C-alpha positions as CSV (number, residue, x, y, z in Angstrom):
1,M,-22.6,34.1,6.3
2,I,-25.5,32.5,8.2
3,S,-28.8,34.4,8.0
4,K,-31.1,34.6,11.0
5,H,-34.1,34.2,8.7
6,K,-33.1,31.0,7.0
7,K,-33.1,27.4,8.2
8,V,-29.6,25.9,8.6
9,I,-28.8,22.6,6.9
10,G,-25.6,21.0,8.2
11,V,-23.5,18.7,6.1
12,L,-21.1,16.2,7.6
13,T,-18.1,15.5,5.3
14,S,-15.3,13.2,6.5
15,S,-13.3,12.6,3.3
16,R,-12.4,13.6,-0.3
17,A,-14.8,10.9,-1.4
18,D,-18.0,12.0,0.2
19,Y,-17.2,15.7,-0.6
20,G,-17.0,14.9,-4.3
21,I,-20.4,13.1,-4.1
22,Y,-22.0,15.9,-2.1
23,Y,-20.8,18.7,-4.5
24,P,-24.0,19.3,-6.6
25,L,-26.1,19.2,-3.4
26,L,-23.8,21.7,-1.7
27,K,-24.2,24.0,-4.6
28,R,-27.9,23.7,-4.6
29,I,-28.2,24.4,-0.8
30,A,-25.7,27.3,-1.0
31,D,-27.7,28.9,-3.8
32,S,-31.0,28.4,-2.0
33,A,-33.2,31.3,-0.8
34,E,-34.6,29.1,2.0
35,Y,-31.6,27.6,3.5
36,D,-28.1,28.3,4.8
37,L,-25.3,25.7,4.3
38,S,-23.1,24.8,7.2
39,L,-20.2,22.5,6.4
40,I,-18.7,20.3,9.2
41,A,-15.4,18.8,8.1
42,F,-13.5,16.1,10.0
43,G,-11.8,12.7,9.4
44,S,-9.2,12.6,6.6
45,H,-10.1,16.2,5.6
46,T,-7.8,17.4,8.4
47,S,-5.0,14.9,7.7
48,K,-1.9,16.2,6.0
49,L,-1.1,12.6,4.9
50,H,-4.3,12.6,2.9
51,G,-3.8,16.1,1.4
52,Y,-5.6,18.3,3.9
53,T,-8.6,18.4,1.6
54,I,-10.3,21.2,3.5
55,D,-8.2,23.4,1.2
56,A,-10.0,21.8,-1.9
57,I,-13.4,22.5,-0.4
58,E,-12.5,26.2,0.3
59,A,-11.0,26.5,-3.2
60,D,-14.4,25.5,-4.6
61,G,-15.9,28.5,-2.9
62,F,-17.5,26.9,0.1
63,E,-16.9,28.1,3.7
64,V,-16.1,25.3,6.1
65,D,-17.8,26.4,9.3
66,Y,-16.4,23.7,11.6
67,K,-13.2,21.7,11.4
68,L,-12.7,18.8,13.8
69,K,-9.5,16.9,13.9
70,T,-10.4,13.3,14.7
71,Q,-7.8,10.9,13.2
72,T,-4.8,9.3,14.8
73,G,-2.8,9.1,11.5
74,N,-2.1,5.3,11.7
75,D,-3.9,2.4,10.2
76,E,-3.8,-0.6,12.6
77,P,-7.2,-1.8,13.9
78,N,-6.5,-0.1,17.2
79,D,-5.9,3.2,15.5
80,V,-9.2,3.0,13.6
81,S,-11.0,2.1,16.8
82,T,-9.3,5.0,18.6
83,S,-10.2,7.4,15.8
84,M,-13.8,6.3,16.2
85,G,-13.6,7.0,19.9
86,I,-12.0,10.4,19.4
87,T,-14.7,11.3,16.8
88,L,-17.4,10.3,19.2
89,L,-16.0,12.4,22.0
90,K,-15.3,15.5,19.9
91,F,-18.8,15.4,18.3
92,S,-20.3,14.9,21.7
93,D,-18.9,18.3,22.6
94,F,-19.8,19.7,19.2
95,W,-23.5,18.6,19.3
96,E,-23.8,19.8,22.9
97,V,-23.0,23.4,21.8
98,H,-24.6,23.4,18.3
99,H,-27.4,20.8,18.1
100,S,-30.2,23.4,18.2
101,R,-28.7,25.3,15.2
102,F,-29.6,22.8,12.5
103,A,-33.0,22.1,10.9
104,L,-31.5,19.0,9.4
105,V,-28.0,17.4,8.9
106,F,-26.9,15.4,5.9
107,C,-24.7,12.4,6.3
108,L,-23.4,10.2,3.5
109,G,-22.3,6.6,3.0
110,D,-20.5,4.3,5.3
111,R,-17.3,5.6,6.8
112,F,-16.5,4.7,10.4
113,E,-15.9,8.4,11.1
114,M,-19.4,9.2,9.8
115,L,-21.0,6.6,12.0
116,A,-19.3,8.0,15.1
117,A,-20.3,11.6,14.3
118,V,-23.9,10.5,13.8
119,L,-23.9,8.3,16.9
120,A,-22.8,11.1,19.1
121,A,-25.8,13.1,18.0
122,V,-28.5,10.5,18.9
123,P,-29.1,11.9,22.5
124,Y,-29.8,15.3,21.0
125,G,-32.5,14.2,18.6
126,I,-30.9,15.7,15.5
127,T,-32.7,15.0,12.2
128,F,-30.3,13.2,9.8
129,A,-30.8,12.7,6.1
130,H,-28.7,9.7,4.9
131,V,-27.5,9.6,1.3
132,H,-26.5,6.2,-0.3
133,G,-28.0,4.0,2.3
134,G,-29.2,0.4,1.7
135,E,-26.1,-0.6,-0.4
136,K,-24.1,-3.7,0.3
137,T,-20.3,-4.1,0.4
138,L,-19.5,-7.4,2.0
139,G,-15.7,-7.0,1.8
140,A,-15.6,-3.9,4.0
141,M,-16.7,-3.1,7.6
142,D,-18.4,-0.1,6.0
143,N,-21.3,-2.4,5.3
144,S,-22.2,-2.5,9.0
145,F,-21.5,1.2,9.5
146,R,-23.8,2.1,6.6
147,H,-26.7,0.1,8.0
148,C,-26.2,1.7,11.5
149,I,-26.3,5.2,10.0
150,S,-29.6,4.3,8.3
151,H,-31.1,3.3,11.7
152,F,-30.2,6.7,13.1
153,S,-31.5,8.7,10.2
154,K,-35.0,10.1,9.6
155,I,-34.8,10.6,5.8
156,H,-33.2,8.3,3.3
157,F,-31.9,9.0,-0.2
158,T,-31.0,5.8,-2.1
159,S,-29.6,5.3,-5.5
160,L,-31.5,2.3,-6.7
161,P,-34.9,0.7,-5.9
162,E,-33.2,-2.4,-4.5
163,Y,-31.4,-0.2,-2.0
164,A,-34.6,1.5,-1.0
165,S,-36.1,-1.8,-0.3
166,R,-33.2,-2.8,1.9
167,V,-33.5,0.4,3.9
168,S,-37.2,-0.2,4.4
169,K,-36.4,-3.7,5.8
170,L,-33.7,-2.3,8.0
171,I,-35.8,0.5,9.6
172,E,-39.0,-1.5,9.4
173,S,-40.8,1.3,7.6
174,S,-41.3,2.6,4.1
175,E,-41.7,6.2,5.1
176,N,-39.3,9.0,4.0
177,I,-37.3,6.7,1.7
178,H,-36.6,8.2,-1.7
179,I,-34.9,6.9,-4.9
180,V,-32.9,9.7,-6.4
181,G,-30.1,8.0,-8.3
182,A,-26.4,8.4,-7.6
183,L,-25.8,12.1,-6.6
184,S,-22.2,12.1,-7.9
185,L,-23.4,11.6,-11.5
186,E,-24.8,15.1,-11.5
187,N,-21.1,16.2,-11.5
188,V,-20.5,14.4,-14.8
189,G,-22.6,16.9,-16.7
190,T,-21.7,20.0,-14.7
191,V,-18.0,19.8,-13.8
192,K,-15.8,21.3,-16.5
193,L,-13.1,18.8,-17.3
194,L,-9.4,19.5,-18.1
195,S,-7.9,19.0,-21.5
196,P,-5.0,16.5,-21.7
197,E,-2.7,19.4,-22.0
198,E,-4.1,21.2,-19.0
199,F,-3.9,17.9,-17.0
200,L,-0.2,17.5,-18.0
201,E,0.6,21.0,-16.9
202,K,-1.2,20.5,-13.5
203,W,-0.1,17.0,-12.7
204,G,2.8,16.1,-14.9
205,V,0.9,13.1,-16.4
206,D,0.3,12.9,-20.2
207,L,-3.2,11.4,-20.6
208,R,-2.7,11.2,-24.4
209,K,-0.6,8.1,-23.6
210,P,-2.5,4.8,-22.9
211,T,-3.3,5.0,-19.2
212,V,-4.8,2.8,-16.6
213,L,-6.4,4.6,-13.7
214,V,-5.7,2.6,-10.5
215,T,-7.6,3.2,-7.2
216,V,-7.3,0.5,-4.5
217,H,-8.4,0.6,-0.9
218,P,-7.9,-2.0,1.8
219,E,-10.3,-4.8,2.4
220,T,-11.3,-4.2,6.0
221,I,-13.1,-7.5,6.8
222,E,-10.1,-9.8,6.0
223,Y,-7.7,-7.0,6.8
224,E,-4.9,-9.5,7.6
225,N,-4.7,-10.4,3.9
226,N,-4.0,-6.9,2.6
227,A,-0.2,-7.4,2.4
228,H,-0.8,-10.5,0.2
229,F,-3.3,-8.6,-1.9
230,A,-0.9,-5.7,-2.4
231,D,1.8,-8.1,-3.4
232,E,-0.4,-9.8,-6.0
233,L,-1.5,-6.4,-7.4
234,I,2.0,-5.0,-7.7
235,K,3.2,-8.1,-9.6
236,S,0.4,-7.6,-12.1
237,L,1.2,-3.8,-12.3
238,E,4.9,-4.7,-13.1
239,H,3.6,-6.4,-16.2
240,I,1.0,-3.8,-17.1
241,V,3.5,-0.9,-16.9
242,N,5.2,-2.3,-20.0
243,R,2.1,-1.5,-22.0
244,F,0.3,1.3,-20.1
245,Q,1.1,4.3,-18.1
246,L,-0.3,4.0,-14.5
247,L,-2.0,6.8,-12.7
248,I,-2.5,5.7,-9.1
249,T,-4.7,7.6,-6.6
250,M,-3.7,6.7,-3.1
251,P,-5.8,4.6,-0.7
252,N,-8.1,6.2,1.9
253,A,-7.7,6.1,5.7
254,D,-8.7,2.5,6.3
255,T,-7.2,-0.4,8.2
256,K,-3.9,-1.6,6.6
257,A,-3.9,1.1,3.9
258,S,-0.2,1.5,4.4
259,A,0.4,-1.9,2.7
260,Y,-0.8,-0.4,-0.6
261,R,0.6,3.0,0.0
262,K,4.2,1.7,0.5
263,A,3.9,-0.7,-2.5
264,F,2.6,2.0,-4.8
265,L,5.4,4.5,-3.8
266,A,8.0,1.8,-4.4
267,L,6.6,1.0,-7.8
268,A,6.6,4.7,-8.7
269,A,10.2,5.1,-7.6
270,E,11.2,2.1,-9.8
271,H,9.2,3.4,-12.8
272,S,9.4,7.1,-12.4
273,T,8.4,7.9,-16.0
274,S,5.4,5.7,-16.3
275,V,3.9,5.3,-12.8
276,F,2.5,8.3,-11.0
277,T,1.0,8.4,-7.5
278,I,-1.3,11.3,-6.6
279,E,-2.8,11.7,-3.1
280,N,-5.9,13.5,-4.1
281,L,-6.9,14.4,-7.7
282,G,-10.2,16.1,-6.7
283,T,-13.4,15.7,-8.7
284,Q,-12.4,17.7,-11.8
285,S,-9.1,15.9,-12.3
286,Y,-10.4,12.5,-11.3
287,F,-13.2,12.7,-13.8
288,T,-10.7,14.0,-16.4
289,S,-8.5,11.0,-15.9
290,M,-11.5,8.7,-16.0
291,K,-12.5,10.2,-19.4
292,Y,-9.1,9.8,-21.0
293,C,-7.9,6.5,-19.4
294,S,-8.0,3.2,-21.2
295,F,-9.8,1.5,-18.3
296,L,-10.0,1.4,-14.5
297,L,-8.4,-1.0,-12.2
298,G,-9.2,-1.2,-8.4
299,N,-11.9,-1.7,-5.9
300,T,-13.5,1.7,-5.4
301,S,-17.1,2.6,-5.7
302,S,-16.4,5.1,-8.5
303,G,-15.7,2.1,-10.7
304,I,-19.1,0.7,-9.9
305,I,-21.1,4.0,-10.0
306,E,-19.4,6.7,-12.1
307,A,-17.2,4.8,-14.7
308,A,-20.2,3.8,-16.9
309,S,-21.0,7.5,-17.5
310,F,-17.6,7.8,-19.1
311,E,-18.1,4.6,-21.2
312,K,-15.2,2.9,-19.3
313,N,-14.7,-0.7,-18.5
314,V,-13.6,-1.6,-15.0
315,I,-11.6,-4.4,-13.4
316,N,-13.0,-4.6,-9.9
317,L,-10.6,-6.4,-7.6
318,G,-11.4,-8.6,-4.6
319,K,-14.4,-8.5,-2.3
320,R,-14.6,-4.9,-1.1
321,Q,-17.5,-4.1,-3.4
322,D,-19.2,-7.5,-3.2
323,G,-22.9,-7.0,-3.0
324,R,-23.0,-3.6,-4.7
325,I,-25.0,-3.8,-7.9
326,S,-22.9,-3.2,-11.0
327,G,-23.4,-2.7,-14.7
328,D,-22.0,-4.9,-17.5
329,N,-18.9,-2.7,-17.7
330,V,-17.6,-4.0,-14.4
331,H,-15.5,-7.2,-14.5
332,H,-14.9,-8.9,-11.2
333,V,-11.5,-10.4,-10.5
334,D,-9.8,-11.8,-7.4
335,F,-6.5,-10.3,-6.1
336,D,-4.6,-12.9,-8.2
337,T,-1.8,-11.8,-10.6
338,E,-2.6,-14.3,-13.3
339,A,-6.4,-13.5,-13.1
340,I,-5.7,-9.8,-13.3
341,M,-3.4,-10.2,-16.3
342,R,-5.9,-12.3,-18.2
343,K,-8.6,-9.6,-17.7
344,V,-6.2,-6.8,-18.7
345,E,-5.6,-8.7,-22.0
346,N,-9.4,-8.9,-22.5
347,L,-10.0,-5.3,-21.8
348,A,-7.0,-3.9,-23.7
349,G,-8.7,-4.6,-27.1
350,M,-12.3,-4.0,-25.9
351,S,-14.5,-1.2,-27.3
352,P,-15.8,1.6,-25.0
353,Y,-18.8,0.6,-22.9
354,T,-22.0,2.0,-24.3
355,G,-24.6,0.3,-22.1
356,G,-25.6,3.3,-20.1
357,N,-25.4,3.8,-16.3
358,I,-27.9,2.0,-14.1
359,Y,-27.3,4.6,-11.3
360,H,-28.2,7.7,-13.4
361,R,-31.3,9.7,-12.6
362,T,-31.7,13.3,-13.8
363,G,-31.5,16.0,-11.2
364,S,-30.6,14.1,-8.1
365,S,-29.9,17.1,-6.0
366,K,-33.1,18.8,-7.0
367,L,-35.1,15.6,-6.1
368,I,-33.3,15.5,-2.7
369,M,-34.1,19.1,-1.9
370,Q,-37.7,18.8,-2.9
371,E,-38.1,16.0,-0.4
372,V,-36.3,18.0,2.3
373,D,-38.6,20.9,1.6
374,S,-41.6,18.6,2.0
375,Y,-40.3,17.0,5.2
376,L,-39.3,20.2,6.9
377,S,-42.6,22.0,6.0
378,K,-44.5,19.3,7.9
379,G,-42.5,20.0,11.0
380,E,-41.8,16.3,11.5
C-alpha cells in the first residue's frame, strides 16, 4: 500500500538475476519509515519460458505494482532488437502516466531491456540510481548497455574503486559516485539456506553427491560462435558426468541462448540420473547449490562475484566476463574441450578457496540508502 506521506522509490527489475541482487535493498526500502517501494517488473520476469519469475518476487512478500510484457520469446538478433523496441515503446507510455510519482528509480546492471526502460524515461527527467555501473564485460553487448545506463543516471553505486573510477571518466564527473561493494553479497549472510535433504525434496537433486554447478549464458559479441561453444562445452560435460553430478541452471534471454538450452536438455535426457536442468533456482536454492557443490563451471557474474563467499573455485568460460575484476578463485578457460577437462582435473583435487571476497563490503544496502537519503534531502 502506497502512503501519501512517503516518497516513492521505484525499482526496475527485468530478470531473475537483478532481482536476486536487489533483494536486500528491496527489504530495506520496504521496511523504511521514509519511503514506499514500488516494483516495476518486465523483461524475462513475464516470460513463461524463463519461469515467470514474478511469482518468485510475490512469494518473497513483495507486491509487484507494475508488470510490463516486453519480450518476443525468441533469441535471434532481430528478436532482441525488437524486444528493445517494444520495451522502449511500452515504457514511453508507462513514464507518460507515472513519471511524477517517483522521487527516484533504481536500475541495475547491463541488460538490454534495462537500457530501453531507462532510455524511454530520459525526456521525463526521472532521477535514476544505477547499481553495478563501471564494470567491464568485453564478451557481451551488455558492456555498452551498462555504460549507456550510467550516462542517464544521477547517482551511481559501484562495487569496487576501479569501477567508480571508470564511471567518473564516463560521466566526466566525480559527484554522486559511491563505492558500496556487491549488493548481492548481503544475501549470503541473511538468506537461510536449505539443507541437502530439503534441497533434494524440493528439486530432486542430491547435493550430498559430488556436484558441479553449471551456469552458461551466450556470448553476445561473437554470437555466431555460440553453437560451436555449446558443442565444445557439451563434449566436456560428457566426460565430467562420469565423475560428477551436473546441476545446470538454464541460460538467460540473450541472443542465441537456444543453442545452449537445446544442448543442455539433450544432455539431461541422455543422463537423466546425473544431469539436472532447472530454469530458475531462486536466490535461496542457488546459494544452497553453490555452498554444497564441488566447484562452478560457466560464464556468469555469480562465479566472479558471489562464489568466493562460499569458498568455491570457479572455471570461467570464454570471453563473456572478460574485463570484470576477479579473485584468485576464478580460473579462466576458453570454450575448448581439452582445456576445460584439464582445468577440471586441476580443481577436482583442490582445497576450498579461503582468500576472501574482493567484492565484499559490510552493509551495502544501508550504505546505498544513506546516500539516497542525502541526495533526496538536498532536493537535487
